[in-house]
C-alpha positions, 0 to 999 in steps of 0.5 A: 230136971238139971240134977236128973241130967247130971245124975244120968250122965254120972251113972252112964260114966260109971257104967262105961268105966266098969266095963271089963277088959282083959289084959292077958289070955290065950290066943284062940283065933287069928284073922285078916281083914282084907283091903277094900275100896270105899267111895268117899263123896267129896264136895266140889262147889255145887257138885259132889264127886265120888273119889275111890279110897283104899283101906289098909289090910288089918291083922286081928287076934282073938284072945280069951281071958278072965276079967274078974270072974267072967271069961271074955273074948276080945279082938286086938289089932296087931302089926303084921310082924306080931300077927306072923309071930303069934300062934293059936294057943300062945299066951298074949299079954298087953302092955 
C-alpha cells in the first residue's frame, strides 16, 4: 500500500509538470477586475466581528499562443502601466 501511495504522488507530480504554459502569443482580450468589498470574520474573544476589507483593482490580458502543437488561451495579470501600453493584437512575451 505504501508503494501505491508513492506511485500515485509521483504520477500526480508528473501530470502537473506536464501542463502546458505559453510564453508568448497575441493579445486577444483585455479586462479589468474592479475592486470589491469583502467582509472578513475576525475572532475577538468569544465573539466574531465582520470587518470590511477592500480588494485592489486588477488588470488582466488574455494571450493566445501555441504550446507544442496546441493553441492555448491564458490570462496574465499585469500592472496598470502595462495594461494601458498593450493593445489588442500586439505580441506579448513573458520573461
